[in-house]
C-alpha positions in Angstrom: 244.4 193.8 25.8 245.5 190.4 24.9 243.6 187.7 25.5 244.1 186.0 28.8 245.8 188.9 30.2 245.4 190.3 33.5 241.8 192.1 33.5 241.5 195.8 34.5 238.7 197.9 36.1 237.8 201.5 36.1 234.8 203.4 35.0 234.7 203.1 31.4 231.2 203.7 30.7 229.2 205.3 33.2 225.4 203.9 32.9 223.6 206.7 34.1 221.4 208.2 31.3 222.7 205.8 28.8 220.2 203.9 26.6 221.0 200.2 27.0 219.5 197.2 24.7 218.7 194.3 26.6 218.2 191.3 24.2 216.3 188.8 25.9 214.7 190.9 28.5 211.8 188.4 29.0 214.3 185.7 30.2 215.5 185.1 33.7 218.8 186.8 33.2 218.0 189.5 30.6 214.8 190.4 33.1 217.2 190.6 36.0 219.7 192.7 34.0 216.9 195.0 33.3 215.9 195.9 36.7 219.6 196.4 37.8 220.4 198.7 34.9 217.4 200.8 35.6 218.8 201.1 39.4 221.8 202.5 38.0 220.0 205.0 35.8 220.0 203.8 32.6 217.3 203.7 30.2 216.5 200.3 29.3 215.3 199.3 25.8 213.9 196.3 24.9 211.9 194.3 21.8 209.4 191.5 21.7 209.4 188.3 19.5 206.3 189.8 17.8 208.2 192.6 16.5 211.8 191.4 16.1 212.8 187.9 15.5 216.5 187.8 16.6 217.1 185.1 14.3 216.5 187.3 11.2 219.3 189.7 10.3 217.4 192.1 8.6 214.7 192.5 11.2 217.4 192.7 13.9 219.6 195.5 11.8 215.8 197.5 11.3 215.2 197.7 14.9 218.8 198.6 16.2 218.8 201.5 13.3 215.4 202.6 15.0 216.4 202.2 18.6 220.0 203.4 18.3 221.3 202.2 21.6 224.2 203.1 23.7 225.3 200.0 24.6 223.8 196.4 24.3 223.7 193.2 26.8 223.3 190.1 24.8 221.2 187.7 27.0 219.0 186.2 24.3 219.3 182.5 23.7 217.5 179.0 23.4 218.5 177.6 26.6 217.6 174.3 28.2 218.8 171.0 30.2 220.6 167.8 29.5 217.6 166.5 27.7 216.8 169.4 25.5 220.1 169.8 24.2 220.5 166.1 23.1 217.0 166.1 21.8 217.3 169.6 19.6 220.9 169.8 18.7 220.0 171.7 15.3 218.1 174.3 17.0 220.5 175.0 19.8 223.3 175.3 17.7 221.7 177.2 14.7 219.3 179.6 16.7 222.0 180.6 19.2 224.6 181.3 16.3 221.7 183.2 14.8 221.1 185.4 17.3 224.5 186.3 18.7 225.6 186.9 15.2 222.8 189.4 14.3 223.1 191.2 17.4 226.6 191.8 17.2 226.9 192.9 13.4 223.7 195.1 13.7 225.3 196.6 16.8 228.6 197.5 14.6 226.3 198.6 11.9 224.6 201.1 13.9 227.8 202.3 15.9 227.0 200.9 19.2 230.3 200.9 20.8 229.9 199.1 24.0 228.3 195.6 24.2 228.5 192.8 26.5 227.9 189.1 25.4 226.7 186.3 28.0 227.8 183.0 27.6 227.7 179.9 29.8 230.5 177.7 31.9 229.4 175.0 29.5 232.2 176.6 26.8 234.9 174.7 28.8 236.5 171.3 28.0 234.9 168.3 29.7 237.9 167.8 31.5 239.3 171.1 32.5 240.9 171.3 35.7 238.8 172.6 38.5 238.2 175.4 39.3 238.0 176.4 35.7 240.2 179.3 34.7 239.3 181.3 31.6 242.5 180.1 29.7 240.9 176.5 29.3 238.8 177.5 26.7 239.4 175.5 23.4 242.1 173.6 25.1 240.0 169.9 25.0 236.9 168.4 23.8 233.5 169.8 25.3 231.1 167.6 27.4 228.7 165.6 24.6 225.4 166.5 26.3 225.5 170.2 25.9 228.4 170.7 22.9 225.6 172.5 20.4 224.8 175.3 22.9 228.7 175.6 23.9 230.2 175.9 20.4 227.4 178.5 19.9 228.7 180.5 22.8 232.3 180.0 22.1 231.4 181.7 18.7 229.9 184.6 20.4 233.0 185.0 22.4 235.2 185.1 19.5 232.9 187.3 17.7 233.0 189.8 20.3 236.8 189.5 20.2 236.9 190.0 16.6 234.8 193.1 16.4 237.4 194.5 19.0 240.3 193.7 16.9 239.1 194.7 13.6 236.7 197.5 14.2 237.9 198.8 17.9 234.4 198.0 19.4 234.7 197.8 23.1 232.7 194.6 23.1 233.2 192.5 26.1 232.3 188.5 27.4 231.1 187.1 30.5 230.5 183.3 31.3 228.2 182.7 34.1 227.9 179.5 36.2 224.6 177.7 36.6 221.9 180.3 37.3 218.6 180.2 39.2 216.2 182.6 40.2 212.7 184.5 39.7 211.7 184.4 36.0 213.6 180.9 35.3 211.6 178.2 33.1 210.0 175.5 35.3 209.2 172.1 33.8 209.9 168.7 35.6 212.0 167.3 32.5 212.7 170.1 30.2 214.1 172.9 32.1 217.7 173.2 34.0 218.1 171.2 37.3 217.1 173.8 40.2 213.8 174.6 38.3 213.3 171.1 37.2 213.7 169.8 40.8 211.7 172.4 42.3 208.5 171.9 40.0 208.9 167.9 40.8 209.6 168.1 44.2 206.8 170.6 44.7 204.2 168.5 42.8 205.4 165.5 44.8 204.8 167.3 48.2 201.4 168.6 47.0 200.3 165.1 46.0 201.5 162.8 48.6 204.0 161.1 46.1 206.5 158.8 48.2 209.3 158.9 45.9 210.9 161.3 43.5 213.4 159.9 41.2 216.3 162.1 39.6 218.5 161.6 36.8 221.7 160.2 37.2 223.9 159.3 40.4 223.5 162.5 42.4 227.4 162.6 42.6 228.3 165.4 40.0 229.0 168.5 41.7 227.9 172.1 40.1 228.3 175.8 41.0 224.9 177.8 41.3 224.3 181.4 41.4 221.4 183.6 42.1 220.3 185.3 39.0 220.4 188.8 40.8 224.2 188.3 41.5 225.0 187.6 37.8 222.8 190.8 36.8 224.8 192.9 39.2 228.0 191.5 37.9 227.0 192.3 34.2 226.2 196.0 35.4 229.2 196.2 37.3 231.3 194.9 34.0 229.3 196.9 31.6 230.6 200.0 33.6 233.9 199.1 34.6 235.7 196.2 32.5 237.4 196.9 28.9 239.3 193.9 27.7 239.2 191.1 25.2 239.5 188.3 27.6 236.1 186.8 28.6 235.6 186.7 32.7 234.0 184.2 34.6 231.2 185.1 37.2 230.4 182.5 39.7 230.7 181.9 43.4 233.6 179.9 43.7 231.8 177.0 45.8 230.1 174.1 44.5 227.1 171.3 45.7 226.7 167.9 44.5 223.4 167.2 42.9 222.1 164.7 45.7 223.0 167.6 48.2 221.0 170.0 46.0 218.1 167.5 45.7 218.1 167.1 49.7 217.9 171.1 49.9 214.9 171.3 47.3 213.2 168.6 49.2 213.7 170.6 52.2 212.6 173.9 50.9 209.3 172.3 49.1 208.3 170.3 52.3 209.0 166.8 50.5 209.2 164.2 53.2 209.3 161.1 50.8 212.3 159.1 49.4 214.6 160.4 46.7 215.7 157.8 44.3 218.5 158.0 41.6 218.1 156.6 37.7 221.7 155.8 37.0 220.7 154.7 33.4 220.6 158.5 32.8 223.5 160.6 32.2 225.4 162.7 34.8 227.4 164.9 32.4 230.7 166.5 33.7 231.6 165.2 37.3 232.6 168.7 38.5 232.4 172.0 37.3 233.4 174.8 39.4 234.5 178.3 38.0 237.8 180.4 39.1 236.4 183.7 39.6 239.7 185.1 40.7 240.1 187.7 38.1 236.5 189.4 38.4 237.1 189.0 42.1 240.3 191.1 41.5 238.4 193.7 39.9 236.2 194.3 43.0 233.0 192.0 42.4 231.9 189.1 44.4 228.6 187.0 44.7 226.6 188.2 47.9 223.5 186.0 47.9 223.8 182.6 49.7 222.7 179.4 48.0 219.8 178.6 50.7 218.9 182.3 51.0 218.4 182.2 47.1 216.6 178.8 46.9 214.0 180.0 49.5 213.5 183.2 47.5 213.0 181.1 44.3 210.6 179.1 45.7 208.5 181.6 47.1 208.7 183.5 43.6 207.4 180.1 42.2 204.6 179.8 44.7 203.4 183.5 43.7 203.0 182.3 40.2 199.8 180.5 39.8 200.2 179.4 36.2 203.4 177.5 37.5 201.8 175.6 40.2 200.2 172.2 39.6 
């Protein structure tokens, strides 16, 4: 299938009884994918950092040769928000390039014929028209606040396409929008926007802090999806989709950062004032995915935003190590 052509879906890879390696199973997305694969009857294979450093080619190839999975989901990545991307550009570019290159090459060497590479909506140009269609890839400059991560993820898409073209490997790619949910990394400044704000507003509510200050102007709009939805989409695509073109995964709707902050204040019980530090960057002003291609295949997100936010905060409260 040519890149950008209409997608087709049928059961190309039944998951029942298949051995599926989930790289990054301790992360939010990988853990959710592992749960959903098990429900589909697959045998989930994992590796931990103590035994396999995914940045090291020899270790990855040795593991893959031992495990011999039937398929693989590449959910492993070094991730973080705007501040982390800006502070550690070398790590974000180098580590993500190494992880994806090592996994895809090792899968090919060990005759793993089916793989799903997970990227991010940040792959698209800063000024791409919204909703962002898959064909917008590489049509303009990237957003400067996360270009290091984005460049690595674009390379992962192209690697998957290259192994398909040259070796006939059925490797596919999917690009989720901004994700949140159980298993996320919570830190008031170093994590993505929803866990960062949940932590910050929770702390403020617990300590009767009168004001919470958020980055930027609050006007940018973002699309958010619960991690269980993306895991369901991944199992759907691994089972049913075969094509060179990457697919967007999202809800097709968006919310402003100011509206998001108000929702999180409500969820956490914060009654104080929300202030905005406009000296900090906003990033892209609007980013919403065009999800018509995956929708045409029969998949749609099902978890409403407030429903997902409430569930995420309940999970956060059940984790004593996360509460301050």
